[in-house]
Backbone bond lengths (Angstrom), bond angles and torsions (degrees), N, CA, C in turn:
res aa  C-N    CA-C-N  psi(-1)  N-CA   C-N-CA  omega(-1)  CA-C   N-CA-C  phi
1 M - - - 1.459 - - 1.529 109.51 -
2 S 1.322 116.60 130.59 1.452 121.14 -178.48 1.526 110.77 -69.54
3 E 1.326 115.35 163.38 1.465 119.82 178.97 1.524 111.12 -62.66
4 A 1.347 115.86 -39.04 1.467 119.82 178.80 1.526 110.91 -63.54
5 E 1.341 116.43 -39.66 1.456 120.78 178.27 1.521 111.07 -66.05
6 Q 1.319 116.76 -40.42 1.462 121.22 177.54 1.523 110.90 -62.34
7 Q 1.325 116.31 -42.02 1.463 120.63 179.23 1.523 111.02 -65.00
8 R 1.331 116.02 -39.14 1.463 119.95 177.76 1.524 111.13 -63.71
9 K 1.341 115.71 -43.77 1.462 121.30 179.46 1.532 110.79 -61.70
10 E 1.323 116.28 -43.15 1.463 120.30 -179.37 1.529 110.47 -67.28
11 R 1.319 116.63 -38.41 1.462 120.40 178.72 1.524 109.95 -64.15
12 E 1.324 116.60 -43.63 1.466 120.75 178.38 1.520 111.21 -63.46
13 R 1.344 116.31 -38.25 1.468 119.63 179.43 1.528 111.05 -64.47
14 Q 1.317 117.06 -43.60 1.468 120.28 179.30 1.526 110.67 -64.40
15 E 1.336 115.93 -38.55 1.466 119.48 177.02 1.524 110.80 -65.39
16 D 1.332 116.71 -38.85 1.463 120.65 177.95 1.520 111.29 -65.04
17 L 1.316 117.15 -39.88 1.467 120.68 179.78 1.526 110.60 -64.55
18 Q 1.329 116.64 -38.25 1.463 119.53 177.47 1.523 110.20 -67.74
19 R 1.329 117.03 -43.06 1.464 120.52 176.27 1.520 110.76 -58.27
20 L 1.316 116.20 -42.10 1.463 121.28 -178.84 1.522 110.60 -61.43
21 R 1.330 117.54 -42.11 1.459 120.31 179.29 1.527 111.59 -61.72
22 D 1.326 116.10 -32.77 1.470 120.43 -176.74 1.524 113.32 -89.76
23 F 1.319 117.18 -8.67 1.466 120.18 -177.36 1.521 111.71 -63.46
24 R 1.351 115.07 145.50 1.454 123.59 171.42 1.526 107.83 -125.63
25 P 1.314 118.66 159.17 1.467 119.69 177.51 1.520 113.38 -57.77
26 I 1.330 118.81 -24.49 1.458 120.34 179.90 1.522 111.66 -79.57
27 D 1.324 118.05 -5.23 1.465 121.96 171.12 1.521 107.44 -84.03
28 D 1.334 117.36 119.34 1.465 119.61 -168.21 1.525 113.34 -61.81
29 D 1.352 118.45 -32.34 1.462 119.76 178.03 1.530 110.98 -60.70
30 F 1.330 115.95 -40.04 1.461 120.90 -179.89 1.522 110.82 -76.89
31 M 1.326 115.95 -37.70 1.460 121.06 -178.57 1.522 111.48 -59.36
32 R 1.352 116.30 -38.96 1.461 119.31 -179.72 1.519 111.23 -60.54
33 C 1.328 116.58 -40.79 1.466 119.81 -179.70 1.529 111.16 -74.44
34 L 1.314 117.07 -31.48 1.462 120.45 176.70 1.524 111.43 -60.09
35 F 1.325 115.90 -43.42 1.458 120.63 -173.98 1.528 113.66 -90.86
36 K 1.309 117.40 -10.05 1.466 120.21 -177.93 1.534 110.49 -61.08
37 D 1.334 116.25 122.88 1.469 122.74 179.14 1.532 112.12 54.75
38 N 1.335 116.88 31.61 1.463 120.43 -176.56 1.529 109.82 -127.80
39 V 1.313 116.12 73.72 1.466 121.66 -179.31 1.534 111.70 -61.80
40 P 1.353 120.03 -41.60 1.473 118.99 179.95 1.525 113.61 -58.42
41 L 1.336 117.32 -39.62 1.461 119.60 179.59 1.524 110.32 -69.12
42 A 1.322 117.34 -43.01 1.463 120.66 177.72 1.528 110.18 -59.93
43 E 1.311 116.05 -41.06 1.468 121.13 179.71 1.526 110.62 -63.09
44 L 1.336 117.04 -44.41 1.468 121.28 179.12 1.522 110.83 -59.40
45 V 1.322 116.44 -49.84 1.473 120.99 -177.15 1.529 110.66 -63.03
46 L 1.328 117.65 -44.27 1.461 120.29 -178.22 1.528 111.67 -70.34
47 R 1.312 118.00 -33.00 1.472 120.17 175.94 1.524 110.35 -62.15
48 I 1.318 116.12 -43.58 1.464 120.22 -178.23 1.523 111.00 -67.64
49 I 1.341 117.09 -45.43 1.464 120.57 -176.11 1.522 111.73 -68.86
50 T 1.333 117.70 -42.95 1.464 120.48 -177.27 1.529 112.68 -84.21
51 G 1.326 116.89 -16.05 1.459 120.04 -176.97 1.510 113.89 77.43
52 K 1.336 117.02 9.68 1.467 121.94 179.83 1.528 109.05 -94.64
53 K 1.313 116.37 95.44 1.460 120.11 -174.57 1.527 113.55 -69.55
54 D 1.335 116.56 -19.42 1.455 120.30 -179.62 1.534 112.20 -100.85
55 L 1.316 117.16 11.29 1.466 121.69 -178.92 1.531 110.25 -62.03
56 V 1.326 116.47 130.81 1.458 121.76 178.76 1.525 108.55 -119.54
57 I 1.331 116.68 115.38 1.459 121.76 178.49 1.528 108.72 -89.81
58 T 1.305 116.33 127.73 1.468 120.77 -178.15 1.520 112.86 -101.35
59 D 1.352 116.32 -17.50 1.467 119.31 -177.62 1.516 108.65 -156.92
60 C 1.337 116.19 141.47 1.460 120.57 176.89 1.521 108.99 -145.42
61 Q 1.329 116.27 126.73 1.458 122.10 178.35 1.519 109.63 -122.52
62 T 1.329 116.89 144.19 1.450 121.15 174.64 1.519 109.45 -107.65
63 Q 1.327 115.52 152.23 1.466 121.78 -178.62 1.532 111.34 53.12
64 K 1.312 114.93 48.85 1.451 121.66 -179.42 1.525 109.90 -80.88
65 D 1.338 116.76 117.00 1.459 121.50 178.35 1.519 109.72 -84.16
66 M 1.320 115.25 133.08 1.459 119.84 178.83 1.520 110.11 -131.61
67 K 1.312 116.24 122.55 1.467 121.54 174.25 1.513 107.91 -161.39
68 R 1.308 115.81 104.01 1.455 119.74 -176.64 1.523 113.35 -105.83
69 L 1.343 118.47 -13.94 1.457 121.17 -177.97 1.518 110.26 -112.47
70 A 1.328 117.37 128.61 1.459 121.17 179.42 1.522 109.96 -59.95
71 G 1.334 115.50 131.90 1.452 120.59 178.32 1.515 114.46 84.51
72 A 1.347 117.75 -11.39 1.462 120.25 179.97 1.520 110.07 -80.56
73 R 1.303 115.76 153.03 1.458 120.68 178.06 1.524 109.38 -70.18
74 S 1.326 115.43 129.72 1.460 119.81 179.60 1.523 109.84 -85.00
75 V 1.323 116.74 162.67 1.452 121.50 173.82 1.525 108.01 -130.92
76 C 1.324 114.79 150.52 1.462 120.74 176.60 1.521 106.84 -117.61
77 L 1.320 116.37 110.35 1.453 121.44 -174.49 1.522 110.77 -79.74
78 D 1.337 116.11 135.83 1.466 119.79 178.83 1.522 110.41 -61.80
79 A 1.315 116.85 -50.54 1.465 121.41 177.12 1.526 108.48 -145.05
80 Y 1.334 115.88 130.80 1.461 121.86 -175.82 1.520 108.41 -127.17
81 G 1.338 115.92 119.26 1.453 119.75 -175.68 1.513 113.45 -126.68
82 T 1.317 115.13 158.83 1.464 123.28 176.84 1.522 107.96 -127.70
83 D 1.333 116.89 137.23 1.461 118.14 178.19 1.526 110.81 -101.54
84 S 1.326 116.07 178.26 1.461 121.93 -174.87 1.520 112.68 -66.95
85 M 1.342 117.68 -14.58 1.459 121.91 177.97 1.524 111.33 -96.99
86 G 1.350 117.06 1.46 1.457 120.99 179.36 1.509 114.78 87.27
87 K 1.326 117.56 3.41 1.457 120.39 178.33 1.534 109.80 -74.26
88 R 1.347 116.17 148.44 1.459 121.49 -175.41 1.531 110.57 -110.57
89 Y 1.339 114.87 144.56 1.462 120.98 -176.67 1.529 109.74 -131.74
90 D 1.322 115.57 125.97 1.456 122.39 174.07 1.525 107.33 -111.45
91 L 1.334 116.91 111.40 1.462 122.03 -178.07 1.518 108.95 -105.92
92 E 1.336 116.42 118.30 1.456 122.03 -174.83 1.524 111.09 -120.90
93 I 1.330 115.76 139.21 1.455 121.69 171.51 1.522 107.57 -97.59
94 Q 1.320 116.92 124.84 1.462 121.24 179.62 1.530 108.23 -128.68
95 R 1.331 116.20 104.34 1.465 119.94 -178.80 1.529 112.32 -85.55
96 A 1.320 117.52 -24.21 1.467 121.00 178.84 1.523 109.44 -107.32
97 D 1.334 116.50 143.71 1.468 120.35 -179.90 1.519 111.74 -57.70
98 K 1.338 116.63 -34.72 1.465 120.23 -178.82 1.524 110.86 -58.90
99 G 1.332 116.32 -38.17 1.459 120.33 -178.84 1.512 113.59 -70.24
100 A 1.347 116.67 -15.97 1.466 120.63 -178.37 1.518 112.18 -103.86
101 D 1.320 117.33 16.91 1.459 121.52 179.60 1.532 110.27 -52.78
102 P 1.329 117.96 135.02 1.472 120.49 179.42 1.524 113.69 -53.94
103 L 1.327 117.70 -32.75 1.460 119.45 178.77 1.524 111.24 -67.62
104 R 1.325 116.44 -30.61 1.462 119.64 175.31 1.522 109.73 -67.92
105 A 1.316 116.22 -42.83 1.469 119.95 177.64 1.526 110.23 -60.43
106 R 1.321 116.01 -42.12 1.461 120.40 177.97 1.527 110.96 -59.76
107 Y 1.335 116.42 -43.91 1.467 119.92 -177.65 1.529 110.57 -67.24
108 H 1.322 116.67 -43.94 1.465 119.47 177.91 1.523 110.32 -57.26
109 S 1.326 115.60 -43.21 1.456 119.75 -179.37 1.528 111.21 -63.15
110 S 1.336 116.43 -40.66 1.465 119.82 -179.70 1.523 111.71 -67.56
111 V 1.344 116.21 -35.80 1.467 119.94 178.44 1.528 110.34 -65.75
112 L 1.322 116.90 -37.38 1.467 119.91 175.74 1.526 110.37 -59.85
113 D 1.323 116.74 -41.23 1.468 120.41 178.65 1.523 110.97 -62.12
114 I 1.330 116.30 -47.92 1.468 120.27 -178.20 1.528 110.27 -62.59
115 E 1.320 116.56 -38.96 1.464 121.16 -178.63 1.520 112.16 -65.56
116 N 1.324 116.32 -27.43 1.463 119.42 -169.48 1.518 115.04 -111.83
117 L 1.356 116.83 20.04 1.459 119.60 173.48 1.521 108.52 -139.46
118 D 1.307 115.95 112.07 1.459 121.30 -178.10 1.522 111.11 -91.80
119 A 1.324 115.37 164.77 1.466 120.99 176.99 1.528 109.26 -56.85
120 G 1.309 116.15 134.93 1.460 120.58 179.26 1.514 114.17 94.78
121 Q 1.339 117.21 -16.60 1.458 119.63 178.69 1.524 110.13 -81.48
122 E 1.322 115.50 151.89 1.450 121.10 176.76 1.530 109.89 -83.60
123 F 1.326 116.71 153.61 1.461 119.75 -178.32 1.529 111.89 -63.73
124 N 1.336 116.34 -27.62 1.459 117.67 179.35 1.525 112.94 -72.87
125 E 1.337 116.27 -2.62 1.461 120.80 175.47 1.527 112.24 -89.70
126 L 1.338 116.51 -4.30 1.465 119.14 176.33 1.526 109.64 -61.97
127 P 1.331 118.21 130.02 1.466 119.61 177.95 1.521 111.27 -78.09
128 D 1.304 116.95 157.86 1.459 120.68 169.48 1.522 108.16 -61.96
129 T 1.327 116.88 141.71 1.458 120.47 179.04 1.530 110.12 -125.98
130 Y 1.310 115.34 145.60 1.453 122.57 177.63 1.526 109.00 -124.86
131 T 1.318 116.61 114.47 1.458 122.06 174.09 1.521 106.57 -101.74
132 I 1.322 115.97 115.20 1.468 121.33 -172.07 1.521 110.07 -119.27
133 F 1.322 115.94 119.90 1.462 121.91 175.83 1.528 108.83 -105.74
134 I 1.322 116.26 118.63 1.462 120.62 169.68 1.524 106.15 -94.79
135 T 1.323 116.59 111.71 1.460 120.93 -175.89 1.526 110.35 -102.90
136 E 1.337 116.25 140.87 1.464 119.60 -178.60 1.524 111.11 -64.15
137 K 1.317 116.57 -38.65 1.464 121.60 177.83 1.529 109.50 -105.05
138 D 1.334 114.46 168.09 1.464 120.83 177.10 1.527 107.77 -75.73
139 F 1.322 117.50 97.60 1.466 121.57 -171.45 1.528 112.05 -58.83
140 Y 1.329 117.43 -38.80 1.464 120.26 -177.34 1.531 112.72 -97.12
141 G 1.341 116.63 -4.22 1.458 121.23 171.62 1.512 116.10 62.90
142 M 1.342 118.40 26.79 1.459 120.44 -178.13 1.526 113.10 -111.96
143 G 1.334 115.82 5.54 1.458 119.18 176.55 1.512 115.71 76.82
144 E 1.324 117.42 4.88 1.464 120.83 -179.28 1.535 109.89 -79.98
145 P 1.335 117.87 146.54 1.461 119.18 177.89 1.523 113.11 -70.92
146 L 1.330 115.71 -29.75 1.458 120.29 -173.02 1.529 109.83 -146.78
147 Y 1.332 115.69 135.97 1.461 121.26 175.96 1.526 107.55 -116.76
148 V 1.321 115.81 119.82 1.462 122.21 -175.54 1.519 109.14 -106.67
149 I 1.328 115.37 122.45 1.465 120.99 -178.29 1.519 109.14 -109.77
150 E 1.324 116.22 122.38 1.456 122.30 178.23 1.532 109.01 -132.88
151 R 1.314 117.70 148.44 1.459 120.61 174.14 1.521 110.30 -74.53
152 M 1.321 114.41 144.53 1.460 120.26 178.81 1.519 110.61 -131.76
153 N 1.315 115.46 151.24 1.460 121.76 168.08 1.528 105.51 -86.51
154 L 1.324 116.72 104.95 1.460 120.29 -174.48 1.524 112.53 -65.98
155 T 1.298 117.31 -25.38 1.469 120.34 -180.00 1.524 111.43 -72.59
156 T 1.315 115.85 -45.24 1.470 119.66 -178.51 1.525 112.49 -89.10
157 G 1.334 116.59 -18.61 1.459 119.88 -177.31 1.516 113.42 76.29
158 K 1.332 116.59 12.83 1.452 120.85 -178.58 1.526 110.48 -109.68
159 G 1.324 115.03 159.27 1.447 119.80 178.23 1.516 111.39 -63.53
160 F 1.338 115.98 149.55 1.465 121.15 -177.54 1.527 111.18 -75.05
161 G 1.327 116.92 -29.46 1.460 120.67 175.03 1.511 114.95 70.59
162 D 1.330 116.16 34.31 1.473 119.03 -178.74 1.520 113.19 -93.01
163 G 1.334 118.08 -0.27 1.458 120.60 176.52 1.513 114.93 81.86
164 E 1.341 116.99 5.09 1.463 120.84 177.88 1.534 109.41 -94.24
165 H 1.336 115.44 128.91 1.463 120.40 -179.02 1.527 109.01 -131.99
166 I 1.327 116.27 130.40 1.466 121.72 176.50 1.523 107.79 -123.49
167 L 1.330 116.16 129.12 1.453 121.09 -177.88 1.525 110.00 -127.76
168 Y 1.319 115.63 134.87 1.464 122.25 172.95 1.531 107.68 -110.52
169 V 1.326 116.54 121.59 1.460 121.42 179.40 1.526 108.30 -101.09
170 N 1.320 116.21 127.76 1.457 122.51 -178.16 1.525 110.23 -80.19
171 G 1.330 116.68 103.63 1.463 120.99 -178.05 1.510 114.33 -66.99
172 E 1.337 117.43 -13.81 1.465 121.17 178.06 1.522 112.02 -86.17
173 Y 1.316 116.74 -11.93 1.462 119.89 -173.74 1.525 111.49 -69.12
174 R 1.329 115.13 134.73 1.463 121.60 173.33 1.524 107.19 -130.47
175 G 1.301 115.94 144.84 1.454 119.58 -179.72 1.508 109.52 178.72
176 E 1.315 116.90 178.02 1.463 121.94 -177.62 1.514 112.89 -84.13
177 S 1.329 117.13 -8.21 1.461 119.23 176.87 1.520 109.83 -71.55
178 D 1.333 115.56 164.42 1.463 119.15 178.04 1.526 111.30 -60.13
179 L 1.348 116.39 -35.90 1.462 119.00 179.91 1.531 110.68 -66.78
180 G 1.331 116.84 -39.81 1.456 120.24 176.89 1.517 111.71 -63.06
181 K 1.330 115.88 -41.93 1.461 120.16 178.24 1.525 111.61 -67.41
182 L 1.346 115.76 -35.47 1.464 119.67 179.12 1.525 110.72 -66.59
183 M 1.332 116.82 -42.74 1.468 119.62 178.98 1.527 110.68 -66.41
184 H 1.311 117.77 -31.86 1.467 120.83 172.50 1.526 109.69 -60.40
185 D 1.321 116.17 -46.55 1.467 120.45 -179.20 1.523 111.68 -64.67
186 F 1.327 116.86 -36.77 1.461 120.44 179.79 1.529 112.14 -64.42
187 N 1.333 116.35 -18.35 1.459 120.19 -178.72 1.532 112.92 -107.42
188 C 1.332 117.60 9.94 1.462 121.72 -179.85 1.526 111.35 -90.71
189 T 1.328 115.61 143.80 1.465 120.36 172.05 1.525 111.00 -97.04
190 E 1.324 117.52 -20.35 1.463 122.22 -176.06 1.528 110.72 -110.50
191 A 1.321 116.36 131.72 1.461 121.27 179.35 1.527 111.64 -61.79
192 D 1.329 116.80 -35.51 1.468 120.86 -177.17 1.523 112.57 -65.36
193 D 1.331 117.38 -18.90 1.466 121.05 -179.10 1.524 112.54 -90.18
194 M 1.316 117.98 -2.01 1.459 121.12 -173.47 1.526 112.25 -87.78
195 N 1.332 115.29 151.85 1.462 122.00 -179.55 1.523 112.97 -84.22
196 F 1.329 117.02 -37.23 1.460 120.87 -171.62 1.527 110.89 -100.76
197 D 1.315 114.75 125.98 1.461 120.74 -174.40 1.526 112.61 -59.21
198 L 1.341 116.87 -41.32 1.454 119.60 -177.92 1.532 111.66 -61.77
199 M 1.329 116.35 -39.91 1.458 120.74 177.52 1.524 110.39 -68.45
200 A 1.334 116.00 -42.99 1.459 120.52 -177.89 1.531 111.45 -66.51
201 E 1.326 116.66 -42.68 1.468 120.40 -178.35 1.527 111.47 -62.40
202 R 1.333 116.09 -43.42 1.463 119.42 -179.39 1.531 110.76 -69.43
203 T 1.335 116.51 -39.25 1.471 120.64 177.96 1.527 110.18 -63.63
204 R 1.336 115.99 -43.29 1.470 120.11 179.80 1.525 110.71 -63.08
205 Y 1.313 116.90 -39.97 1.466 120.27 179.26 1.525 110.97 -62.57
206 L 1.335 117.04 -46.53 1.461 120.94 -175.41 1.526 112.78 -73.21
207 K 1.336 116.80 -24.03 1.463 119.42 -177.20 1.524 114.04 -102.42
208 E 1.343 117.19 -23.82 1.459 119.09 -172.14 1.523 114.28 -120.86
209 N 1.322 117.77 -32.49 1.460 120.65 179.00 1.530 109.35 -75.08
210 P 1.348 118.73 130.26 1.477 120.40 -178.34 1.520 113.38 -52.46
211 K 1.345 117.35 -39.17 1.461 119.85 179.33 1.530 110.76 -67.43
212 G 1.326 116.27 -40.12 1.456 120.25 179.20 1.518 111.93 -67.05
213 V 1.339 115.55 -41.31 1.464 120.14 178.23 1.528 109.98 -62.15
214 Q 1.336 116.25 -42.36 1.461 120.14 178.11 1.524 110.89 -62.88
215 E 1.322 116.67 -39.58 1.469 121.72 178.06 1.522 110.84 -61.62
216 M 1.343 115.91 -43.64 1.459 120.00 179.76 1.522 111.46 -67.35
217 C 1.330 117.33 -42.66 1.469 120.52 179.59 1.525 110.42 -62.15
218 K 1.344 116.48 -38.77 1.471 120.23 177.82 1.531 109.69 -65.73
219 A 1.325 116.85 -40.67 1.462 120.27 179.64 1.519 110.80 -63.92
220 M 1.331 116.90 -40.69 1.463 119.99 179.85 1.522 111.29 -68.35
221 E 1.328 116.35 -36.83 1.464 120.11 176.38 1.528 110.17 -64.58
222 D 1.336 116.48 -42.46 1.466 120.57 178.65 1.521 110.83 -61.99
223 M 1.330 116.82 -41.67 1.457 120.53 -179.98 1.526 111.02 -66.49
224 R 1.339 115.79 -35.99 1.460 120.02 177.27 1.529 110.30 -64.91
225 N 1.336 115.96 -41.94 1.469 120.51 178.85 1.527 111.27 -66.65
226 E 1.340 116.37 -39.14 1.462 120.75 178.37 1.527 110.63 -63.73
227 A 1.338 116.02 -40.44 1.464 120.22 179.85 1.530 110.39 -65.59
228 A 1.350 116.07 -40.83 1.464 120.02 179.39 1.525 110.69 -65.50
229 L 1.345 116.50 -40.15 1.461 120.59 178.50 1.524 110.85 -64.76
230 A 1.325 116.37 -42.23 1.464 120.59 179.32 1.528 110.55 -62.60
231 E 1.334 116.24 -37.62 1.462 119.94 178.92 1.527 111.14 -66.27
232 R 1.340 116.61 -41.83 1.460 119.98 179.18 1.533 110.84 -64.56
233 K 1.327 115.82 -38.43 1.468 119.49 178.43 1.517 111.25 -65.91
234 E 1.321 117.16 -38.20 1.459 120.58 179.36 1.532 110.68 -66.29
235 I 1.335 115.92 -39.55 1.470 119.80 176.45 1.527 109.88 -63.35
236 A 1.339 116.35 -44.65 1.460 120.67 179.03 1.524 110.95 -60.82
237 R 1.325 116.46 -42.04 1.469 120.76 -179.58 1.538 110.29 -62.43
238 T 1.329 116.24 -39.21 1.466 120.40 178.56 1.526 110.84 -62.41
239 F 1.338 116.92 -45.54 1.462 120.81 179.63 1.527 111.82 -65.76
240 I 1.332 115.97 -36.89 1.471 119.63 177.68 1.524 110.12 -61.62
241 M 1.305 117.05 -45.16 1.463 121.73 -178.31 1.531 111.51 -67.22
242 M 1.340 116.29 -32.71 1.472 119.78 177.44 1.527 111.19 -68.96
243 G 1.349 116.59 -33.29 1.456 121.75 176.49 1.511 115.67 69.06
244 E 1.333 117.09 22.75 1.458 120.18 -176.64 1.533 113.47 -100.71
245 L 1.320 117.00 -13.53 1.458 120.80 -178.22 1.520 110.14 -120.73
246 S 1.316 115.90 151.97 1.464 120.56 176.08 1.522 109.14 -72.03
247 Y 1.326 115.17 159.43 1.462 119.23 178.11 1.523 110.77 -61.38
248 E 1.337 116.59 -35.03 1.464 120.92 -179.74 1.530 110.60 -62.74
249 K 1.331 116.79 -43.15 1.462 119.93 -179.51 1.528 111.16 -69.22
250 I 1.324 116.30 -37.24 1.469 119.54 177.93 1.522 109.76 -64.72
251 A 1.336 116.35 -42.59 1.464 120.66 179.10 1.524 110.50 -62.04
252 K 1.323 116.68 -43.25 1.464 120.74 -179.09 1.529 110.96 -65.83
253 G 1.332 116.40 -42.81 1.458 120.20 -177.57 1.519 113.84 -69.24
254 T 1.316 116.89 -33.06 1.468 120.80 -177.93 1.529 112.80 -98.86
255 K 1.337 116.44 -6.17 1.467 122.18 -177.88 1.528 111.81 59.52
256 L 1.332 114.80 36.00 1.459 120.84 174.68 1.521 108.72 -107.01
257 P 1.334 118.13 149.76 1.468 120.56 177.59 1.520 111.06 -60.75
258 I 1.313 117.00 144.12 1.459 121.37 179.47 1.525 110.65 -58.90
259 E 1.351 116.17 -32.13 1.471 120.20 178.95 1.534 110.28 -64.05
260 E 1.320 116.61 -36.86 1.462 120.63 178.83 1.529 110.65 -67.34
261 I 1.343 116.35 -40.58 1.459 120.42 178.69 1.529 110.25 -63.33
262 E 1.326 116.84 -43.88 1.460 121.03 179.75 1.528 111.23 -63.78
263 K 1.323 116.48 -38.83 1.462 121.12 178.44 1.528 110.44 -64.96
264 M 1.339 116.40 -43.20 1.461 120.78 179.12 1.532 110.68 -64.94
265 A 1.327 116.09 -40.13 1.464 120.32 179.77 1.530 110.92 -64.35
266 G 1.327 116.45 -41.69 1.461 120.66 177.73 1.515 111.75 -61.87
267 K 1.325 116.51 -39.45 1.463 120.84 179.17 1.523 110.91 -65.95
268 E 1.339 116.67 -41.84 1.470 120.39 178.77 1.528 110.87 -62.31
269 K 1.322 116.37 -39.64 1.463 120.00 179.71 1.522 110.80 -64.13
270 R 1.344 115.64 -43.21 1.473 119.57 -179.62 1.529 110.64 -64.49
271 N 1.328 115.98 -39.27 1.465 119.77 -178.87 1.528 112.34 -67.46
272 N 1.335 116.41 -25.19 1.458 120.81 -176.79 1.531 113.18 -94.95
273 L 1.331 116.74 0.41 1.469 119.58 179.22 1.530 111.08 -69.57
């Protein structure tokens, strides 16, 4: 490794360490590492948000990719959990209002349905699903800690009973309730300022324990590499659509394998049929 490369690596590491110090659980990059392989923490958060004190989470995955229909837009869930009753939970951090658009919530909910019903299964086998957006700001601006969205039969005035639940959690809310204390913790940078031990312990590990710090730095490096790869693919896609360069030149310019360029070109052709 050249001296210039070493200096770049060290500069990036120092920048990552500063980012790590400023991270809060409501920052999605940090949230993913908080919940990774941490079922007890996921269980605590979901119990507080749903109000189900006896909720038992049996599985929790972070960065769960879901795409069951060819050509459909895929989604990557921040945290995806299953409880002991088979109900599914999609927990999302949304710091910008655009990311919390109701149509996005609708799509996430529909993807959960597609993911959880295989060919041959009856519709009554669909599990209840919970799509939960924790928003940094009060998305609906009414000062409520939680906004619960359910389908209704407007004619009868009764709930539709389809098992779909969408919840918006107000990240600005503070109060003496567990939800108020949880939102306080989601906005803390220091473990010592947090109310819930499980949140504080995991935050302290990722920010102060050498192994945790190394884990976070590796995660940030991976995310940086993923972002760079996504940018190169977008550039390649633009050149493919322009049709002015050969696949070989596009591959050379973007440093992507020629096989990847050919695959992307084939997909663009199919989409334009």
